[in-house]
C-alpha positions as CSV (number, residue, x, y, z in Angstrom):
1,M,78.9,126.3,118.0
2,N,79.1,128.0,114.6
3,T,79.1,125.4,111.8
4,V,80.3,124.9,108.3
5,V,78.8,121.9,106.5
6,V,80.5,120.3,103.5
7,L,78.0,118.3,101.5
8,G,79.8,115.5,99.7
9,A,83.3,114.2,100.4
10,S,84.8,113.3,97.1
11,Y,87.8,115.1,95.6
12,G,86.7,118.7,96.1
13,G,84.6,118.3,99.3
14,A,87.2,116.2,101.1
15,H,89.9,118.8,100.4
16,A,87.7,121.7,101.4
17,G,86.8,119.9,104.7
18,H,90.5,119.2,105.4
19,L,91.5,122.9,104.9
20,L,88.6,124.2,107.0
21,A,89.3,121.8,109.8
22,A,92.9,123.1,109.9
23,K,92.1,126.8,109.9
24,L,88.7,127.5,111.3
25,P,88.6,129.6,114.5
26,S,88.2,127.6,117.8
27,N,84.5,128.5,118.1
28,W,83.7,127.0,114.7
29,R,83.4,123.4,113.5
30,V,83.3,121.7,110.1
31,I,80.9,118.8,109.5
32,L,81.7,116.7,106.4
33,I,78.7,114.6,105.1
34,D,78.8,111.8,102.6
35,R,76.6,108.8,101.7
36,N,79.7,106.6,101.6
37,T,81.7,105.4,104.5
38,H,84.9,105.7,102.5
39,F,86.3,108.0,99.8
40,N,85.8,106.3,96.4
41,H,88.8,106.8,94.2
42,L,86.7,106.9,91.0
43,Y,89.6,106.8,88.5
44,V,90.6,103.2,89.3
45,L,87.2,101.7,89.4
46,P,87.2,100.7,85.6
47,R,90.5,98.9,86.1
48,Y,89.4,97.1,89.2
49,A,86.2,96.0,87.5
50,V,88.3,94.2,85.0
51,I,91.2,92.7,87.0
52,P,91.0,91.1,90.4
53,N,92.9,91.6,93.7
54,H,93.0,95.3,93.9
55,E,89.5,96.4,94.8
56,H,90.3,97.2,98.4
57,K,92.7,100.0,97.3
58,A,89.9,102.1,95.8
59,F,88.2,102.9,99.1
60,I,89.9,105.1,101.7
61,P,88.6,105.7,105.2
62,Y,87.6,109.2,106.1
63,K,88.8,108.9,109.7
64,S,91.9,111.0,109.3
65,I,90.8,113.6,106.8
66,L,89.6,116.1,109.5
67,H,91.6,115.2,112.6
68,N,95.0,115.0,110.8
69,A,94.3,118.7,110.0
70,S,93.4,119.6,113.6
71,D,93.7,118.0,117.0
72,S,90.3,119.2,117.9
73,P,87.6,116.6,118.2
74,R,84.9,119.2,117.4
75,H,85.0,118.4,113.6
76,L,82.8,115.6,112.4
77,F,82.3,113.2,109.5
78,L,78.8,112.0,109.2
79,H,77.8,109.0,107.1
80,A,74.4,110.1,105.8
81,Q,72.5,111.1,102.7
82,V,71.3,114.7,102.1
83,T,67.6,114.7,101.6
84,A,66.9,118.5,101.6
85,L,68.7,121.8,101.7
86,H,67.4,125.0,103.2
87,E,69.0,128.5,103.5
88,H,70.6,127.7,106.9
89,S,69.9,124.0,107.5
90,V,70.3,120.7,105.8
91,T,68.1,117.6,106.3
92,L,69.8,114.2,106.6
93,S,68.7,110.7,106.2
94,R,69.4,109.9,109.9
95,S,70.2,111.5,113.2
96,F,73.5,111.2,115.2
97,P,72.7,111.3,118.9
98,E,76.2,110.2,119.7
99,Y,77.3,113.6,118.5
100,G,74.4,115.5,120.1
101,I,72.5,115.7,116.7
102,Y,69.1,114.3,117.9
103,G,67.0,115.2,114.9
104,K,67.6,114.9,111.2
105,E,67.9,118.7,110.7
106,L,71.4,120.2,111.0
107,K,71.8,124.0,111.1
108,F,74.8,125.7,109.5
109,D,76.3,129.1,109.0
110,Y,78.2,128.3,105.8
111,A,78.0,125.4,103.3
112,V,80.0,123.9,100.5
113,Y,77.8,122.0,98.0
114,A,80.0,119.3,96.6
115,L,77.5,116.5,95.8
116,G,79.0,115.9,92.4
117,S,77.1,114.0,89.7
118,H,75.3,110.7,89.2
119,L,77.9,108.4,87.6
120,P,77.6,106.3,84.5
121,A,76.2,102.8,85.0
122,P,79.6,100.9,84.7
123,I,81.0,102.7,87.7
124,D,77.8,103.6,89.6
125,L,78.3,101.6,92.8
126,W,74.8,102.6,93.9
127,G,73.2,101.2,90.7
128,P,72.5,97.8,89.3
129,V,75.3,95.5,88.2
130,G,74.6,95.3,84.5
131,D,71.1,94.1,84.3
132,D,71.1,92.7,87.8
133,A,69.4,95.0,90.4
134,S,71.6,93.3,93.2
135,K,69.4,94.5,96.1
136,D,71.5,92.5,98.5
137,I,74.6,94.7,98.1
138,E,75.3,96.9,101.1
139,R,75.4,100.3,99.5
140,G,77.7,103.0,100.6
141,T,80.1,100.8,102.4
142,K,83.5,99.4,101.5
143,P,82.4,95.7,101.6
144,G,79.4,96.6,99.4
145,A,81.5,98.5,96.9
146,I,84.0,95.6,96.6
147,D,81.2,93.2,96.1
148,W,79.7,95.4,93.3
149,L,83.1,95.5,91.5
150,R,83.5,91.7,91.8
151,R,80.0,91.1,90.4
152,Y,80.6,93.5,87.5
153,R,83.8,91.7,86.7
154,G,81.9,88.5,86.6
155,K,79.6,90.0,84.0
156,I,82.6,91.0,81.9
157,E,84.3,87.6,82.2
158,K,81.1,85.8,81.0
159,A,80.5,88.0,78.0
160,S,81.9,87.2,74.5
161,N,80.8,90.4,72.7
162,I,81.0,93.6,74.6
163,L,79.6,97.0,73.4
164,V,81.0,100.1,75.1
165,V,78.8,103.1,74.3
166,G,80.7,106.4,74.8
167,G,84.1,107.5,73.8
168,G,85.1,109.6,76.8
169,A,87.9,108.6,79.2
170,L,85.7,106.0,80.9
171,G,84.7,104.2,77.7
172,I,88.2,104.3,76.4
173,Q,89.7,102.8,79.6
174,Y,87.1,100.1,79.8
175,A,87.4,99.1,76.2
176,T,91.2,98.9,76.2
177,D,91.5,97.2,79.6
178,I,89.0,94.5,78.6
179,A,90.6,94.0,75.2
180,E,94.1,93.5,76.7
181,V,93.0,91.3,79.6
182,F,90.6,89.2,77.5
183,P,91.9,89.3,73.9
184,S,89.5,86.6,72.8
185,K,86.5,88.8,73.5
186,H,85.1,91.0,70.7
187,V,85.0,94.6,72.0
188,T,83.2,97.4,70.1
189,L,83.3,101.1,71.1
190,L,80.5,103.3,69.8
191,H,80.8,107.0,70.0
192,S,78.3,109.7,68.8
193,R,81.0,112.1,67.7
194,K,83.6,111.8,64.9
195,R,86.4,112.4,67.3
196,L,87.3,110.9,70.7
197,L,87.9,113.4,73.5
198,P,87.0,116.4,71.3
199,R,87.9,119.0,74.0
200,F,91.5,117.9,73.8
201,D,94.3,118.0,71.2
202,E,93.5,116.0,68.0
203,R,96.7,114.0,68.6
204,M,95.0,112.4,71.6
205,H,92.3,111.1,69.3
206,D,94.8,109.8,66.8
207,E,96.9,108.0,69.4
208,I,93.9,106.4,71.1
209,L,92.4,105.3,67.8
210,S,95.7,103.7,66.8
211,S,96.0,101.9,70.2
212,M,92.5,100.5,70.0
213,S,93.1,99.3,66.4
214,S,96.2,97.4,67.6
215,M,94.0,95.7,70.2
216,N,91.4,94.7,67.6
217,I,88.8,96.9,69.1
218,S,86.1,97.8,66.6
219,T,85.3,101.5,66.7
220,I,82.1,103.1,65.3
221,L,82.4,106.9,65.4
222,G,79.7,109.5,64.6
223,E,76.8,107.2,65.3
224,R,74.2,106.8,68.1
225,L,72.2,103.9,69.3
226,D,68.6,103.7,68.1
227,L,66.8,103.7,71.4
228,S,63.5,103.3,69.7
229,W,64.4,99.9,68.2
230,P,63.6,97.0,70.6
231,G,66.5,94.9,69.4
232,K,66.8,91.2,69.1
233,I,67.5,88.9,72.1
234,Q,68.6,85.3,72.0
235,V,70.5,82.8,74.2
236,N,73.9,81.8,72.7
237,S,75.6,78.3,72.9
238,K,77.1,79.2,76.3
239,G,73.7,80.0,77.8
240,V,74.4,83.7,77.8
241,T,71.7,86.1,76.8
242,E,72.8,88.0,73.7
243,R,71.3,91.1,72.3
244,T,71.5,92.8,68.9
245,V,71.2,96.6,68.9
246,R,71.1,99.0,66.1
247,T,72.5,102.5,65.4
248,L,70.4,105.3,63.8
249,S,72.1,104.5,60.5
250,G,70.9,100.9,60.6
251,R,74.1,99.2,61.6
252,E,73.6,96.2,63.8
253,V,75.9,95.3,66.7
254,K,75.8,92.0,68.6
255,A,76.5,92.2,72.3
256,D,75.9,90.1,75.4
257,L,77.1,93.0,77.6
258,I,76.3,96.7,76.9
259,M,78.3,99.2,78.9
260,L,76.7,102.7,78.8
261,C,79.6,105.1,79.5
262,T,77.7,108.1,78.3
263,G,78.4,110.8,80.8
264,Q,77.2,112.1,84.1
265,T,74.1,114.0,85.4
266,P,74.7,116.8,87.9
267,N,73.4,115.9,91.4
268,T,71.7,119.2,92.1
269,S,68.1,118.4,93.0
270,S,68.6,119.5,96.7
271,L,69.7,123.0,95.6
272,R,67.1,123.2,92.8
273,D,64.4,123.0,95.5
274,L,66.0,125.9,97.4
275,S,66.9,128.1,94.5
276,P,65.5,127.0,91.1
277,D,67.0,130.0,89.3
278,S,70.5,128.9,90.3
279,I,70.2,125.9,88.0
280,V,71.1,126.1,84.3
281,V,68.0,125.0,82.3
282,D,69.6,124.2,78.9
283,G,72.7,124.0,76.9
284,P,75.9,122.1,77.7
285,S,75.7,123.0,81.4
286,K,72.1,121.9,81.9
287,G,71.3,120.9,85.4
288,M,74.5,122.5,86.9
289,I,74.6,125.2,89.6
290,R,75.4,128.8,88.5
291,V,78.3,130.2,90.5
292,N,80.1,133.5,90.4
293,R,83.9,133.9,90.2
294,Y,84.1,133.3,93.9
295,L,82.2,130.0,93.5
296,Q,79.2,131.3,95.5
297,V,75.7,130.0,94.5
298,S,74.2,132.7,92.2
299,V,71.3,133.6,89.9
300,P,71.2,135.8,86.8
301,A,71.3,139.5,87.8
302,P,68.1,141.5,87.2
303,S,69.4,142.8,83.9
304,T,70.0,139.3,82.6
305,T,67.0,137.4,84.0
306,D,66.2,135.7,80.7
307,S,67.8,132.2,81.3
308,K,68.3,131.5,77.6
309,T,70.1,134.8,77.1
310,H,72.2,134.0,80.1
311,D,73.2,130.6,78.9
312,I,74.2,131.9,75.4
313,D,76.2,134.7,77.0
314,S,77.9,132.2,79.3
315,Q,79.0,130.0,76.5
316,L,80.3,133.0,74.4
317,S,82.2,134.5,77.3
318,Q,83.9,131.2,78.1
319,L,85.6,131.4,74.6
320,S,87.8,134.2,75.9
321,L,88.7,132.8,79.2
322,E,92.0,131.1,78.3
323,P,94.7,131.7,80.9
324,S,98.2,132.7,79.9
325,P,100.6,129.8,79.0
326,E,102.6,130.6,82.1
327,S,99.7,130.2,84.5
328,K,99.6,127.3,86.9
329,E,96.6,125.7,88.6
330,K,97.9,126.9,92.0
331,E,98.0,130.5,90.7
332,E,94.4,130.1,89.4
333,V,93.2,129.0,92.8
334,E,94.9,132.0,94.5
335,G,93.2,134.3,92.1
336,E,96.4,135.6,90.5
337,N,95.1,135.2,86.9
338,E,93.5,138.2,85.3
339,V,89.9,137.5,84.3
340,E,87.9,139.3,81.7
341,D,84.8,141.1,82.8
342,D,83.1,140.1,79.5
343,E,80.9,137.4,81.2
344,P,77.3,137.0,82.5
345,K,76.3,139.2,85.4
346,L,75.4,137.1,88.3
347,E,74.0,137.8,91.8
348,A,75.2,135.8,94.8
349,I,71.7,135.1,96.2
350,Y,73.3,132.8,98.8
351,P,76.8,134.2,99.5
352,H,77.2,131.8,102.4
353,I,76.7,128.7,100.1
354,F,79.5,127.7,97.7
355,A,79.3,125.1,95.0
356,I,82.2,123.2,93.6
357,G,83.1,120.1,91.4
358,D,80.9,118.4,88.9
359,A,77.7,120.1,90.2
360,A,79.0,123.6,89.5
361,D,78.9,125.5,86.2
362,A,82.4,126.8,86.8
363,F,83.2,128.8,83.6
364,G,84.0,125.9,81.4
365,A,86.1,123.8,83.8
366,I,85.9,120.1,82.8
367,N,84.4,117.6,85.2
368,A,87.6,116.2,86.8
369,G,88.9,115.5,90.2
370,H,91.8,117.9,89.9
371,N,89.4,120.8,89.1
372,A,87.1,119.9,92.0
373,Y,90.2,119.8,94.3
374,F,91.3,123.3,93.4
375,Q,87.8,124.7,93.5
376,G,87.4,123.2,97.0
377,E,90.6,125.0,98.0
378,L,89.4,128.3,96.7
379,A,86.0,128.0,98.3
380,A,87.5,127.1,101.7
381,K,89.9,130.2,101.5
382,N,87.1,132.5,100.6
383,M,84.9,131.1,103.3
384,L,87.6,131.6,105.9
385,K,88.1,135.2,104.8
386,M,84.4,135.9,105.3
387,I,84.3,134.1,108.7
388,E,87.3,136.1,110.0
389,S,85.9,139.4,108.8
390,E,83.6,141.8,110.7
391,D,81.8,142.5,107.5
392,P,81.8,139.5,105.1
393,S,80.1,141.5,102.4
394,K,83.1,143.8,102.0
395,V,85.8,141.1,101.9
396,E,87.9,140.9,98.7
397,L,87.6,137.3,97.7
398,D,89.8,135.2,95.4
399,R,88.5,134.6,91.9
400,Y,88.4,131.4,90.0
401,A,89.5,130.8,86.4
402,P,89.9,127.2,85.1
403,G,93.1,126.2,83.5
404,P,93.4,124.5,80.1
405,P,91.8,121.0,79.9
406,A,94.1,118.3,81.3
407,I,93.6,114.5,81.3
408,K,95.3,111.2,81.7
409,V,93.7,108.1,80.2
410,S,94.9,104.5,80.3
411,L,95.2,102.5,77.1
412,G,95.5,99.0,78.5
413,L,97.3,97.8,81.6
414,T,100.7,99.5,81.1
415,K,100.2,102.3,78.6
416,S,98.8,105.7,79.3
417,L,98.4,109.0,77.4
418,F,98.1,112.5,78.9
419,E,97.7,116.1,78.0
420,F,98.7,118.8,80.4
421,N,99.4,122.5,79.5
422,D,99.3,121.7,75.8
423,V,101.9,118.9,76.2
424,I,101.0,115.5,74.9
425,G,102.9,112.6,76.5
426,K,102.9,108.8,76.7
427,K,103.9,106.3,79.4
428,T,104.4,102.6,79.0
429,D,105.2,101.6,82.5
430,A,102.0,102.2,84.4
431,A,101.3,100.1,87.5
432,E,98.6,97.5,87.3
433,D,96.8,99.1,90.2
434,L,97.3,102.6,88.7
435,D,99.3,103.6,91.8
436,A,96.1,103.9,93.9
437,P,98.0,103.6,97.2
438,L,99.7,107.0,96.5
439,I,96.4,108.9,97.0
440,W,95.9,107.3,100.5
441,K,98.5,109.7,101.9
442,F,96.5,112.7,100.8
443,F,93.9,111.4,103.3
444,G,96.4,111.0,106.1
445,V,96.5,107.2,105.9
446,E,99.6,105.2,105.4
447,P,98.7,102.6,102.8
448,T,100.0,99.3,104.2
449,E,98.3,96.1,103.0
450,E,96.7,95.6,106.4
451,V,95.3,99.1,106.5
452,M,94.0,99.0,102.9
453,H,92.3,95.6,103.5
454,A,90.6,96.9,106.6
């Protein structure tokens, strides 16, 4: 049977798999592969690492994502890690004889690369809990993930002085949640830039800074940690190990818990081994996969083989790629936006392999679940067009153009701030669980308490 594999089942990959399962011809199947048994709703993890009794809501079973889209049992979800990628096959960490997959190698006709990025330590459920390696945690499972969050919350509860490094959405959410839930703790946020969320309207920075001031959060902007300084370590009166670190300017900060919320690293090693020229080697997109406007894995065309020239051209071209104010994300996915041709020339060396989400250098799109979701939709639509055509090379595919940056960030348990289509808004009635049950329905699961606890 002809096969489409979707590598990674987070926001983009899960959506692509769902659409493909619903619309692939009867002689095709989609196989969705992820190292986790459940979808991890990343945006609620910081909150659930601070407050108890909601952890179970962050992990949604994959059982319905394919079969709610199609009654056919031919579509599969495989719980495995991807260990290697080849032109028309993928190597997995285990075999699945129950599905007739007796070896670890799985052949495919088309693939969606949606393996995302390696997450920052304070939400990396596969990493250590603070300074605790926690080898006994059952990685990649719902019980293991819940255990990780509870242990991390224990670290936060014990700490008196907490240093949050990184002023992106993750650092802001952690700092404000901790300060509101534990007002007696001293929370410091250290950010290397003068402005928080610099890709967004400056009013976002002003409002966030005001909110953190009202919570007595100390903010240090425009400074970096001095990683060459060994620091000072002592045990305080509560028996907690306390460390003093220093910034490059010489400022010392005392902390018994340091939370490094300093960004993500693209998870692209599997594709790098297959096509090293498809990986950006420097600049803001370092480590990400080059894709063309159809989201196919690409390399610089022969006339632009110099990678440094390509990266500079890419950054300059992105400055002119602002969609019209009337454009909507749905229109962008369907290719209805006009896109300038003033951009790097790329060659789709593997037109049957698409890359989406945090791993893809998608023309300035920010790393966000909503962008991955719409990229997954466009990739699935283009793939279906190619599959249904007698000559895939001549199909007119939809083109991708990212919309303006959009974000929603919580500022404590009930307040949130958002920017969407250049509109800045506030809310003061956010749910304590951040309305996590609502997303369960996107996965075909009715979020009853019994089901969410299962």
